Backbone as JSON, one array per atom type, in Angstrom:
{
  "sequence": "MSSGWTAWRDVSANERLASEQALEHLAEDGFVVTSRELSRDGPWRLSIFGEGERPTLHGDWTWEELPDKDWVAENQRSFQPFQVGPFWVHPSHNAEGIPAASIPLRIDAGLAFGTGTHATTSGCLEMLATLDPDETSNAVDVGCGSGILAIGMAKLWKRPVLGGDNDAEAVEVAIENAERNGAAALCRFFTSIGLRAPELATRAPYDLIVANILAGPLMELSESFAAAVRTGGRVLLSGLLVEQADMILSTYKRRGFVFERAIDRETGGADWRTLLLRKA",
  "N": [[110.65, 49.82, 100.39], [111.3, 46.73, 101.63], [111.41, 44.06, 104.01], [113.52, 41.63, 103.85], [115.53, 38.46, 103.01], [117.97, 35.83, 103.22], [119.66, 32.67, 101.9], [121.97, 30.46, 102.0], [124.42, 27.95, 100.87], [126.89, 25.78, 101.09], [129.43, 24.31, 98.32], [130.87, 21.64, 96.93], [133.97, 21.83, 94.66], [133.43, 20.71, 92.24], [130.86, 20.11, 92.56], [129.76, 22.91, 92.12], [128.88, 23.75, 89.23], [126.68, 22.68, 88.58], [125.03, 22.91, 90.41], [124.99, 25.76, 90.31], [123.47, 25.95, 87.74], [121.07, 24.83, 88.67], [119.95, 26.85, 90.01], [119.26, 28.6, 88.06], [116.69, 29.35, 87.53], [115.62, 30.91, 89.54], [117.08, 33.36, 89.38], [115.94, 34.37, 87.14], [113.47, 35.05, 88.11], [113.41, 37.03, 89.81], [115.04, 36.63, 91.9], [118.02, 37.41, 93.82], [120.94, 35.79, 92.77], [124.3, 34.3, 93.63], [127.51, 33.35, 93.5], [130.54, 32.23, 95.05], [133.95, 31.46, 95.59], [135.31, 29.74, 98.29], [137.76, 29.27, 99.29], [140.97, 28.53, 97.75], [140.9, 25.82, 96.7], [138.1, 25.54, 96.83], [135.71, 25.2, 99.04], [132.54, 26.23, 97.49], [130.69, 28.82, 97.75], [126.98, 29.31, 97.29], [124.46, 31.79, 97.41], [121.62, 32.89, 97.9], [119.33, 35.99, 97.68], [116.51, 37.44, 98.4], [113.12, 38.67, 98.9], [109.79, 38.42, 100.39], [107.93, 35.42, 99.89], [109.7, 32.74, 100.62], [111.43, 30.31, 97.99], [111.25, 27.23, 97.35], [113.69, 25.25, 98.14], [116.16, 22.46, 97.15], [118.33, 20.35, 99.25], [120.83, 21.19, 101.77], [120.4, 24.28, 103.13], [121.37, 27.54, 104.6], [119.34, 29.57, 106.21], [118.47, 33.35, 106.65], [117.35, 36.38, 108.19], [116.93, 39.74, 106.76], [117.34, 42.68, 107.2], [115.48, 45.82, 106.6], [115.41, 46.87, 103.05], [116.17, 47.85, 99.65], [116.62, 45.53, 97.94], [116.82, 44.78, 95.49], [117.75, 47.04, 94.1], [120.19, 47.2, 95.28], [121.52, 45.07, 94.39], [121.76, 45.84, 91.8], [123.42, 47.67, 91.46], [125.6, 46.62, 92.13], [126.01, 45.41, 90.26], [128.34, 46.54, 87.4], [128.83, 48.13, 84.64], [131.7, 46.81, 82.25], [134.61, 46.86, 80.8], [136.24, 44.3, 78.89], [138.66, 43.39, 76.61], [137.77, 44.01, 73.09], [134.92, 43.7, 73.93], [131.99, 45.22, 75.75], [130.65, 44.67, 78.61], [127.36, 44.98, 79.87], [124.52, 45.4, 82.37], [120.99, 45.49, 81.83], [119.53, 47.39, 82.95], [121.46, 49.21, 83.04], [122.42, 50.92, 80.1], [123.9, 52.79, 79.17], [126.24, 55.04, 77.61], [127.98, 53.32, 76.43], [131.1, 52.61, 75.37], [132.26, 54.19, 72.25], [132.72, 51.95, 69.07], [133.04, 49.48, 70.31], [131.87, 46.66, 71.6], [129.06, 45.79, 72.44], [127.57, 43.65, 75.06], [124.68, 42.34, 76.36], [124.19, 41.54, 79.8], [122.31, 40.49, 82.34], [122.94, 40.68, 85.82], [123.29, 37.68, 87.78], [123.95, 34.28, 88.31], [127.21, 34.09, 88.84], [129.22, 32.6, 87.2], [127.97, 33.38, 84.56], [127.84, 36.0, 83.9], [129.89, 37.11, 83.21], [131.71, 38.57, 84.9], [133.19, 36.85, 86.27], [136.87, 35.58, 86.04], [137.33, 33.32, 84.94], [135.43, 33.82, 82.47], [135.84, 36.13, 81.55], [138.63, 36.15, 80.84], [138.31, 34.22, 78.59], [136.88, 35.63, 76.94], [138.41, 38.27, 76.41], [140.5, 36.51, 75.14], [139.44, 35.33, 73.03], [138.96, 37.67, 71.45], [141.46, 37.92, 70.32], [142.16, 36.39, 68.57], [142.19, 35.07, 64.92], [139.52, 35.95, 62.78], [139.48, 34.68, 59.91], [140.23, 32.01, 60.94], [138.22, 31.21, 62.09], [136.04, 30.22, 61.33], [134.24, 27.85, 61.57], [132.8, 27.61, 64.76], [131.99, 26.35, 68.13], [130.74, 26.59, 71.7], [130.76, 24.75, 74.14], [129.21, 23.92, 77.06], [127.46, 26.34, 77.55], [126.39, 27.75, 79.42], [124.95, 30.88, 80.44], [125.52, 31.83, 77.46], [126.88, 33.51, 76.99], [129.34, 33.62, 76.13], [129.31, 32.39, 73.48], [127.74, 34.23, 72.22], [129.09, 36.5, 72.27], [131.21, 35.65, 70.13], [129.59, 35.44, 68.13], [128.83, 38.45, 67.42], [131.48, 39.15, 67.6], [132.37, 38.52, 65.12], [130.62, 38.39, 63.19], [128.83, 35.93, 62.33], [127.45, 32.92, 62.07], [127.42, 30.94, 65.49], [127.47, 27.93, 67.4], [125.73, 26.36, 70.18], [126.18, 24.67, 72.87], [124.48, 22.8, 76.22], [124.35, 21.07, 78.93], [122.32, 21.48, 80.47], [119.04, 22.11, 80.04], [117.55, 23.96, 80.79], [119.53, 26.42, 81.08], [119.71, 26.4, 78.64], [117.67, 27.67, 77.23], [117.66, 30.14, 78.69], [120.37, 31.01, 77.49], [119.35, 31.23, 74.78], [117.56, 33.31, 75.4], [119.09, 35.29, 75.94], [120.48, 36.03, 73.61], [118.54, 36.96, 71.93], [118.34, 39.07, 73.07], [120.28, 40.32, 72.73], [120.49, 40.96, 69.99], [121.31, 39.01, 68.71], [120.14, 36.26, 67.59], [119.69, 35.36, 65.1], [122.06, 34.51, 64.52], [123.05, 32.8, 66.43], [122.62, 29.69, 68.08], [121.37, 27.46, 70.03], [121.86, 24.2, 71.86], [120.24, 21.34, 73.9], [122.63, 19.28, 75.13], [125.26, 16.92, 75.99], [128.32, 17.69, 76.45], [129.64, 17.09, 73.06], [127.56, 15.81, 71.92], [124.85, 15.73, 71.15], [123.11, 15.47, 68.02], [122.8, 17.9, 66.4], [125.14, 19.52, 66.84], [127.36, 17.25, 66.66], [127.12, 16.87, 64.17], [128.44, 18.95, 62.75], [131.04, 18.79, 63.17], [134.31, 18.63, 61.51], [135.57, 21.31, 63.9], [136.63, 24.45, 63.79], [136.92, 25.89, 65.77], [136.85, 25.11, 69.3], [135.17, 26.31, 71.94], [135.41, 26.08, 75.85], [134.0, 26.88, 78.77], [134.13, 25.19, 81.52], [134.67, 23.2, 83.98], [137.89, 21.53, 85.59], [137.74, 18.75, 85.6], [135.56, 17.93, 83.77], [136.92, 18.78, 81.78], [138.92, 17.42, 81.0], [137.67, 14.77, 80.94], [136.47, 15.47, 78.35], [138.24, 15.98, 76.36], [139.35, 13.6, 74.56], [136.91, 13.3, 72.73], [136.83, 16.34, 72.21], [139.26, 16.55, 70.58], [139.03, 14.95, 68.48], [137.07, 16.37, 67.39], [138.06, 18.27, 66.33], [139.63, 20.01, 63.66], [142.93, 19.73, 61.84], [145.15, 21.79, 62.91], [143.12, 23.44, 63.94], [141.69, 24.83, 67.13], [141.17, 24.57, 70.58], [139.56, 26.68, 73.22], [140.02, 26.77, 76.58], [139.09, 27.03, 79.84], [137.89, 27.42, 83.35], [139.6, 26.44, 85.05], [141.79, 26.14, 87.86], [145.22, 28.04, 88.24], [146.91, 25.95, 89.41], [145.67, 23.86, 87.86], [146.36, 23.84, 85.71], [148.6, 22.54, 84.32], [148.0, 19.72, 84.37], [145.61, 19.6, 82.94], [147.03, 20.59, 80.63], [148.37, 18.29, 79.98], [146.88, 16.41, 79.53], [145.8, 16.94, 77.28], [148.09, 17.09, 75.36], [148.59, 14.74, 75.09], [146.49, 13.99, 73.44], [146.81, 15.56, 70.87], [147.36, 17.9, 70.95], [148.85, 21.15, 71.39], [150.49, 23.97, 72.93], [149.43, 26.86, 73.02], [148.89, 30.02, 74.11], [148.22, 31.49, 76.83], [145.9, 33.31, 79.56], [145.83, 34.67, 82.74], [143.93, 35.17, 85.43], [142.43, 36.96, 88.38], [140.03, 36.02, 90.76], [137.93, 36.3, 93.31], [139.9, 35.58, 95.24], [141.75, 33.58, 94.33], [143.77, 32.36, 91.37], [142.92, 32.09, 88.17], [143.06, 30.37, 85.21], [143.12, 30.6, 81.42], [143.36, 28.47, 78.87], [144.66, 28.48, 75.4], [144.68, 26.0, 73.22], [146.59, 24.48, 69.95], [145.59, 22.28, 67.69], [147.79, 19.7, 66.21]],
  "CA": [[111.61, 49.21, 100.39], [110.66, 45.87, 102.68], [112.59, 43.16, 104.72], [114.18, 40.02, 102.88], [116.03, 36.86, 103.17], [119.06, 35.4, 102.41], [120.04, 32.0, 102.27], [123.33, 29.98, 101.81], [124.42, 26.58, 101.08], [128.35, 25.52, 100.51], [129.04, 23.07, 97.89], [132.63, 21.56, 96.46], [134.14, 22.44, 93.18], [132.68, 19.49, 91.25], [129.24, 19.92, 92.53], [129.32, 23.97, 91.91], [128.41, 24.12, 88.04], [125.3, 21.81, 88.41], [124.57, 23.61, 91.46], [124.4, 26.64, 89.89], [122.51, 25.81, 86.94], [119.72, 24.42, 89.21], [119.32, 27.66, 90.53], [119.21, 29.82, 87.09], [115.36, 29.86, 87.49], [115.33, 31.64, 90.55], [117.4, 34.64, 89.14], [114.72, 34.96, 86.33], [112.11, 35.53, 88.64], [113.55, 38.39, 90.15], [115.65, 36.88, 93.09], [119.3, 37.8, 93.44], [121.64, 34.6, 92.93], [125.42, 34.58, 93.43], [128.52, 32.64, 93.96], [131.95, 32.89, 95.21], [134.92, 30.45, 96.14], [135.59, 30.28, 99.56], [139.21, 29.22, 98.96], [141.55, 28.16, 96.41], [140.29, 24.46, 96.06], [136.65, 25.26, 97.37], [134.41, 24.88, 98.74], [131.72, 27.58, 96.72], [129.15, 29.32, 98.41], [125.93, 29.96, 96.99], [123.91, 32.8, 97.93], [120.24, 33.73, 97.5], [118.8, 36.82, 98.21], [114.74, 37.67, 98.05], [111.73, 39.17, 99.76], [108.33, 38.07, 100.32], [107.59, 34.02, 100.07], [110.68, 31.82, 100.21], [111.3, 29.47, 97.41], [111.55, 25.93, 97.8], [115.12, 24.57, 97.83], [116.83, 21.36, 97.42], [119.41, 20.56, 99.91], [120.8, 21.84, 103.56], [120.58, 25.71, 103.22], [121.05, 28.33, 105.76], [118.66, 30.87, 106.17], [118.82, 34.32, 107.78], [116.04, 37.33, 107.85], [117.48, 40.45, 106.63], [116.83, 44.07, 107.68], [114.75, 46.48, 105.42], [116.33, 47.39, 101.97], [115.95, 47.79, 98.39], [117.8, 44.19, 97.55], [117.14, 44.61, 94.0], [118.78, 48.14, 93.93], [121.72, 46.97, 95.63], [122.46, 44.06, 93.6], [122.03, 46.55, 90.55], [124.55, 48.69, 91.81], [127.09, 45.68, 92.31], [127.27, 44.91, 88.72], [128.66, 47.94, 86.82], [129.19, 47.72, 82.95], [133.29, 47.07, 82.3], [134.96, 46.33, 79.22], [136.94, 43.21, 78.53], [139.21, 43.46, 75.33], [136.72, 45.05, 72.66], [133.45, 43.88, 74.68], [131.56, 46.03, 76.99], [129.31, 43.85, 79.05], [126.57, 45.85, 80.8], [123.36, 45.01, 82.21], [119.73, 45.84, 81.17], [119.84, 48.56, 83.81], [122.71, 50.29, 82.77], [122.89, 50.63, 78.92], [124.35, 54.07, 78.92], [127.81, 55.5, 77.95], [128.8, 52.46, 75.85], [132.37, 53.02, 74.44], [132.36, 53.84, 70.53], [133.55, 51.3, 68.55], [133.16, 48.72, 71.33], [130.94, 45.37, 71.07], [128.03, 45.41, 73.63], [127.17, 42.33, 75.31], [123.6, 43.04, 77.61], [123.82, 40.37, 80.05], [122.36, 40.35, 83.52], [123.5, 40.08, 86.97], [122.65, 36.58, 88.37], [124.98, 33.22, 88.64], [128.88, 34.82, 88.64], [129.91, 32.15, 85.91], [127.39, 33.75, 83.25], [127.56, 37.48, 83.72], [131.3, 37.78, 82.43], [132.83, 38.98, 85.7], [134.58, 35.73, 86.78], [137.91, 35.23, 85.83], [137.17, 32.38, 83.37], [134.28, 34.12, 81.3], [136.42, 37.59, 81.21], [139.41, 35.58, 80.38], [137.73, 33.64, 77.51], [136.31, 36.8, 76.19], [139.96, 38.51, 76.19], [141.06, 35.51, 74.1], [138.5, 35.52, 71.71], [139.68, 38.95, 70.68], [142.72, 38.0, 69.62], [141.8, 34.94, 67.48], [142.06, 35.19, 63.66], [138.76, 35.53, 62.21], [139.53, 33.62, 59.04], [140.54, 30.53, 61.4], [137.41, 30.62, 63.26], [135.0, 30.18, 60.83], [133.14, 26.98, 62.57], [133.01, 27.6, 66.25], [130.9, 26.1, 69.09], [130.66, 26.81, 73.01], [130.32, 23.99, 74.97], [128.72, 23.99, 78.23], [127.24, 27.7, 77.27], [125.53, 28.27, 80.64], [124.21, 32.17, 79.77], [125.55, 32.22, 76.14], [127.87, 34.74, 76.84], [130.87, 33.42, 74.66], [128.49, 32.18, 71.85], [127.26, 35.6, 71.57], [130.47, 37.43, 71.96], [131.74, 35.1, 69.21], [128.78, 35.74, 66.97], [128.91, 39.31, 67.18], [132.84, 39.8, 67.28], [133.06, 37.59, 63.95], [129.34, 38.59, 62.68], [128.77, 34.9, 62.05], [126.6, 31.95, 63.12], [127.88, 30.27, 66.52], [126.56, 26.55, 68.16], [126.09, 26.45, 72.1], [125.22, 23.46, 74.0], [124.91, 22.95, 77.6], [123.39, 19.99, 79.36], [121.0, 21.86, 80.87], [117.94, 22.59, 79.37], [117.09, 25.48, 81.45], [120.64, 27.15, 80.6], [119.92, 26.81, 76.93], [116.87, 28.45, 77.51], [118.39, 31.51, 79.01], [121.24, 31.54, 76.39], [118.31, 31.97, 73.72], [116.52, 34.71, 75.44], [120.09, 36.66, 75.83], [121.26, 35.95, 72.19], [117.75, 37.71, 71.68], [118.31, 40.55, 73.86], [121.62, 40.77, 72.3], [120.16, 41.25, 68.5], [122.22, 38.03, 68.02], [119.41, 35.47, 67.56], [119.67, 34.92, 64.01], [123.34, 33.97, 64.48], [123.1, 31.64, 67.74], [121.88, 28.34, 68.01], [121.89, 26.68, 71.54], [121.31, 22.78, 72.06], [120.68, 20.79, 75.25], [123.82, 18.31, 74.81], [126.37, 16.22, 76.58], [129.74, 17.85, 75.54], [129.1, 17.44, 71.49], [126.8, 14.64, 71.59], [123.93, 16.57, 69.85], [123.18, 15.51, 66.56], [123.16, 19.21, 65.72], [126.58, 19.96, 67.24], [128.12, 16.26, 66.12], [127.42, 16.53, 62.72], [129.02, 20.07, 62.52], [132.84, 18.59, 63.06], [135.3, 19.07, 62.24], [135.47, 22.71, 64.2], [137.96, 25.24, 63.77], [137.56, 26.56, 67.4], [135.98, 24.5, 70.42], [135.27, 26.78, 73.55], [134.93, 25.23, 76.83], [134.66, 27.11, 79.89], [133.74, 24.54, 82.48], [135.53, 22.48, 85.34], [139.08, 21.08, 84.87], [137.21, 17.42, 85.33], [134.92, 17.69, 82.76], [137.46, 19.15, 80.58], [139.58, 16.4, 80.97], [137.14, 13.75, 80.31], [135.81, 15.68, 77.14], [139.45, 15.8, 75.77], [139.23, 12.8, 73.56], [136.19, 13.78, 72.03], [137.47, 17.22, 71.58], [140.33, 16.22, 69.74], [138.21, 14.2, 67.35], [135.89, 17.12, 66.63], [138.67, 19.81, 66.0], [140.52, 19.99, 62.24], [144.12, 19.8, 62.44], [145.11, 23.34, 62.79], [141.96, 24.03, 64.63], [141.96, 25.16, 68.21], [140.54, 24.25, 71.9], [139.73, 27.25, 74.56], [139.88, 25.88, 77.73], [138.84, 27.85, 80.68], [137.15, 26.97, 84.11], [140.74, 25.96, 85.79], [142.59, 27.4, 88.67], [146.44, 28.19, 87.44], [147.41, 25.18, 89.32], [145.41, 22.7, 87.35], [146.9, 24.13, 84.21], [149.64, 21.13, 83.86], [147.4, 18.39, 84.17], [144.91, 19.73, 81.53], [147.94, 20.34, 79.21], [149.61, 16.89, 79.65], [146.26, 15.71, 78.99], [145.45, 17.45, 76.1], [148.95, 17.08, 74.48], [148.46, 13.29, 74.76], [145.62, 13.93, 72.16], [147.56, 16.09, 69.71], [147.34, 19.62, 71.28], [150.06, 21.99, 71.42], [150.25, 25.19, 73.92], [149.59, 28.4, 71.92], [149.01, 30.94, 74.92], [147.24, 31.84, 78.6], [145.77, 34.33, 79.98], [145.59, 34.31, 84.03], [143.21, 36.28, 85.95], [142.29, 36.6, 89.71], [138.68, 36.32, 91.16], [137.85, 35.49, 94.85], [141.35, 35.12, 95.86], [142.17, 32.36, 93.28], [143.86, 32.86, 90.06], [142.16, 30.95, 87.3], [143.85, 30.15, 83.97], [142.53, 30.5, 80.1], [144.22, 28.33, 77.67], [144.61, 28.16, 74.14], [145.76, 24.94, 72.37], [146.27, 23.88, 68.76], [145.62, 20.64, 67.06], [149.09, 19.81, 65.6]],
  "C": [[110.86, 47.79, 101.85], [111.79, 44.61, 103.02], [112.65, 41.9, 103.53], [114.51, 39.22, 103.66], [117.25, 36.74, 102.32], [119.22, 33.91, 102.52], [121.09, 31.28, 101.55], [123.87, 28.57, 101.77], [126.12, 26.82, 100.44], [128.41, 24.09, 99.33], [130.74, 23.05, 97.48], [132.79, 21.88, 95.07], [133.29, 21.55, 91.98], [131.4, 19.6, 91.34], [128.51, 21.81, 92.08], [128.4, 24.08, 90.37], [127.04, 23.65, 87.95], [124.48, 22.22, 89.43], [123.91, 25.23, 90.97], [123.28, 27.02, 88.8], [120.97, 25.6, 87.45], [119.02, 25.96, 89.66], [119.25, 28.88, 89.64], [117.74, 30.47, 87.46], [114.87, 30.71, 88.41], [115.81, 33.38, 90.25], [116.26, 34.91, 87.98], [113.17, 35.5, 87.23], [112.25, 36.29, 89.81], [114.57, 38.01, 91.54], [117.45, 37.11, 92.76], [120.41, 36.76, 93.94], [123.38, 34.93, 92.55], [126.35, 33.16, 93.8], [129.77, 32.82, 94.09], [132.63, 31.48, 95.5], [135.28, 30.82, 97.36], [137.01, 30.27, 99.92], [139.9, 28.67, 97.72], [141.01, 26.57, 96.1], [138.97, 24.19, 96.59], [136.76, 24.95, 98.86], [133.99, 26.32, 97.97], [130.49, 27.65, 97.65], [127.7, 29.84, 97.14], [125.0, 30.51, 97.57], [122.5, 33.2, 97.25], [119.42, 34.52, 97.97], [117.25, 37.38, 97.95], [114.08, 38.4, 99.19], [110.37, 38.54, 99.44], [108.45, 36.28, 100.61], [109.21, 33.56, 99.71], [110.96, 30.84, 99.3], [111.77, 28.1, 97.82], [113.08, 25.67, 97.21], [115.45, 23.37, 98.19], [118.22, 21.7, 98.16], [119.64, 21.26, 101.25], [121.3, 23.29, 103.21], [120.28, 26.49, 104.22], [120.11, 29.49, 105.46], [119.03, 31.92, 107.26], [117.78, 35.56, 107.08], [117.18, 38.75, 107.48], [116.87, 42.15, 106.84], [116.05, 44.99, 106.11], [115.23, 47.06, 104.47], [115.94, 47.22, 100.73], [116.89, 47.05, 98.03], [118.04, 44.47, 95.8], [117.74, 45.95, 93.58], [119.98, 47.76, 94.0], [122.35, 46.25, 94.8], [122.52, 45.07, 92.2], [123.16, 47.48, 90.32], [126.01, 47.87, 92.35], [127.17, 45.36, 91.07], [126.97, 46.3, 87.61], [128.88, 47.33, 85.36], [130.92, 47.71, 83.47], [133.47, 46.56, 80.93], [136.21, 44.99, 79.27], [137.58, 43.53, 77.04], [138.12, 44.74, 74.46], [135.14, 45.06, 73.19], [133.28, 44.5, 75.52], [130.44, 45.21, 77.19], [128.36, 45.03, 80.12], [125.23, 45.07, 81.06], [122.21, 45.62, 82.27], [119.63, 47.56, 82.01], [120.38, 49.53, 83.48], [123.35, 50.17, 81.03], [123.73, 51.97, 78.34], [125.68, 54.12, 78.47], [128.49, 54.07, 77.11], [129.8, 52.99, 74.85], [132.01, 53.04, 72.7], [133.12, 52.71, 70.35], [133.75, 49.72, 69.24], [131.91, 47.78, 70.92], [130.14, 45.29, 72.49], [127.72, 44.47, 73.67], [126.21, 42.37, 76.74], [123.55, 41.49, 78.34], [123.67, 40.45, 81.71], [122.64, 39.79, 84.72], [122.59, 38.56, 87.61], [123.9, 35.52, 88.98], [126.09, 34.21, 87.85], [129.28, 34.18, 87.23], [129.1, 32.87, 84.53], [127.23, 35.48, 83.32], [128.86, 38.05, 82.99], [132.28, 38.39, 83.64], [133.24, 38.0, 85.96], [135.82, 35.88, 85.83], [138.08, 34.73, 84.51], [136.47, 32.97, 82.24], [135.07, 35.47, 80.6], [137.71, 37.14, 80.41], [139.19, 34.95, 78.93], [137.32, 34.84, 76.47], [137.62, 37.83, 75.47], [140.53, 37.63, 74.9], [140.66, 35.35, 72.85], [138.99, 36.22, 70.72], [140.63, 39.04, 69.96], [143.19, 36.72, 68.57], [141.72, 35.97, 65.77], [140.64, 35.06, 62.95], [138.64, 34.28, 60.99], [139.82, 32.15, 59.62], [139.39, 30.17, 62.48], [135.77, 30.48, 62.67], [133.7, 29.21, 61.08], [133.19, 26.84, 63.83], [131.52, 26.96, 66.69], [131.36, 26.42, 70.49], [130.18, 25.79, 73.5], [130.31, 24.22, 76.68], [128.59, 25.69, 78.62], [126.72, 28.4, 78.08], [124.68, 29.68, 79.94], [124.45, 32.49, 78.28], [126.43, 33.06, 76.06], [128.8, 34.96, 75.58], [130.21, 33.04, 73.75], [128.4, 33.7, 71.51], [128.21, 36.17, 71.11], [130.69, 36.98, 70.51], [131.09, 35.45, 68.13], [128.87, 37.58, 66.5], [129.89, 40.21, 67.03], [132.89, 39.22, 65.59], [132.02, 37.89, 62.7], [129.17, 37.1, 61.5], [128.04, 33.72, 62.64], [127.52, 31.16, 63.97], [127.19, 29.24, 66.93], [127.07, 27.11, 69.19], [125.6, 25.17, 72.26], [125.54, 23.39, 75.47], [123.76, 21.76, 78.02], [122.1, 20.0, 80.26], [120.23, 22.53, 80.38], [117.8, 24.22, 79.69], [118.52, 26.57, 81.17], [120.17, 27.58, 79.36], [118.72, 27.42, 76.95], [117.24, 29.93, 77.5], [119.28, 32.13, 77.74], [120.34, 31.96, 75.12], [118.01, 33.1, 73.63], [117.87, 36.01, 75.61], [120.62, 36.79, 74.49], [119.74, 36.89, 71.62], [117.71, 38.89, 71.8], [119.7, 41.41, 73.2], [121.41, 41.13, 70.8], [121.21, 39.92, 67.48], [121.53, 36.68, 67.69], [119.29, 34.42, 66.5], [121.35, 34.48, 63.93], [123.63, 32.66, 64.95], [122.0, 30.57, 67.83], [121.96, 27.51, 69.25], [120.98, 25.39, 71.46], [121.17, 22.07, 73.64], [121.71, 19.69, 74.52], [124.63, 18.35, 75.86], [127.58, 16.77, 76.01], [128.96, 17.76, 73.78], [128.15, 16.7, 71.15], [125.43, 14.87, 70.57], [124.16, 16.01, 68.79], [123.46, 16.86, 66.24], [124.25, 19.62, 65.89], [127.63, 18.54, 67.04], [128.45, 16.65, 64.93], [128.09, 17.99, 62.12], [130.52, 19.9, 62.27], [133.22, 18.54, 61.7], [135.42, 20.41, 62.27], [136.71, 23.09, 64.07], [138.2, 25.49, 65.09], [136.32, 25.59, 68.13], [136.03, 25.56, 71.66], [134.73, 26.27, 74.61], [135.33, 25.98, 78.1], [133.49, 26.36, 81.09], [134.55, 24.42, 83.75], [136.77, 21.61, 84.65], [138.88, 19.43, 84.86], [136.88, 17.31, 84.12], [135.88, 17.94, 81.61], [138.49, 17.71, 79.96], [138.87, 15.19, 80.61], [136.31, 14.07, 78.76], [137.08, 15.74, 76.1], [139.51, 15.03, 74.55], [138.4, 13.09, 72.39], [136.15, 15.3, 71.34], [138.49, 17.25, 70.38], [139.85, 15.43, 68.29], [137.36, 14.97, 66.43], [136.78, 18.35, 66.26], [139.35, 19.03, 64.62], [141.83, 20.16, 62.71], [144.65, 21.21, 62.37], [143.97, 24.01, 63.67], [142.46, 24.1, 66.43], [140.76, 24.68, 69.54], [140.75, 25.61, 72.8], [139.55, 27.01, 75.77], [139.63, 26.86, 78.86], [137.56, 27.04, 82.11], [138.29, 26.37, 85.12], [141.66, 26.95, 86.47], [143.85, 27.32, 87.98], [147.24, 26.94, 87.88], [147.24, 23.67, 88.95], [145.81, 22.82, 85.96], [147.89, 23.05, 83.7], [148.92, 20.25, 83.86], [146.36, 18.25, 83.31], [145.83, 20.06, 80.32], [148.4, 18.95, 78.94], [148.2, 16.01, 79.21], [145.58, 15.54, 77.64], [146.73, 17.26, 74.82], [148.97, 15.55, 74.09], [147.27, 13.34, 73.57], [146.07, 15.05, 70.84], [147.62, 17.38, 69.97], [148.74, 20.09, 71.6], [149.62, 23.01, 72.2], [150.51, 26.34, 73.08], [149.88, 29.95, 73.04], [148.22, 30.99, 75.8], [147.15, 33.34, 78.77], [145.45, 33.99, 81.62], [144.85, 35.71, 84.35], [142.72, 36.05, 87.15], [140.34, 37.03, 89.91], [138.42, 35.37, 92.4], [138.64, 35.06, 95.43], [142.1, 34.09, 94.99], [142.49, 33.11, 92.28], [143.38, 31.47, 89.43], [143.03, 31.26, 85.73], [143.04, 29.68, 82.67], [143.37, 30.15, 79.3], [143.74, 28.13, 76.49], [145.4, 27.42, 73.28], [145.4, 24.84, 70.86], [146.52, 22.77, 68.26], [146.52, 20.6, 66.26], [148.39, 18.64, 64.28]]
}
């Protein structure tokens, strides 16, 4: 055991996703990186735990020395396997006891939005398991982050799935996670703002677009999503608080979508909603 340190910084909800993605390389280097919402409307607290030399961080961070402790072991104990729908989400250090007939997803602890522990990600996994495989032949995960949702779709339906993220490092992480989960042959990830990358744009019209991002970007992408989904196709939207749902629904109804169903889950004292909409 050795002495360690922690650093934290508070950011607005609009800054959260980009700030988390900018720290992904630290998680890969063995640092513990987490995020949590401090209040229903934000802000979010980004925290980093480590030992030895401090990394170079951009922005206004608060630093604190920590007592002697095995922080890696502490982090591993904090991320235990869990079931959501047919999926068994587990970290690399705990691959035992996988329930029979479940679909294992190996995702290591790091940023909350990418491990499946956040209400938005688990809500998406639960919703995906309710869909008819015959109606999801052509699917894409926009803002894929760690790739967990695209990997989950590929393993659930045993077919190719595309994913895209505006952060090139996140795309690299998604590719690595697909390899770890035996889904590299089915998952292809690209750096893309929305569906702009040629590899994603040319695959339209889609049967299903999954986007677990934030309310603001979901509204900004509504027109492009409507153009890229076939009639009768669906969008699965998450990353929004319950009180933001009416705003999202109103925007997508203007684009020709109708409400099908929703899943509400709680994380960090806030209630989050996952929406399934169909293009009429």
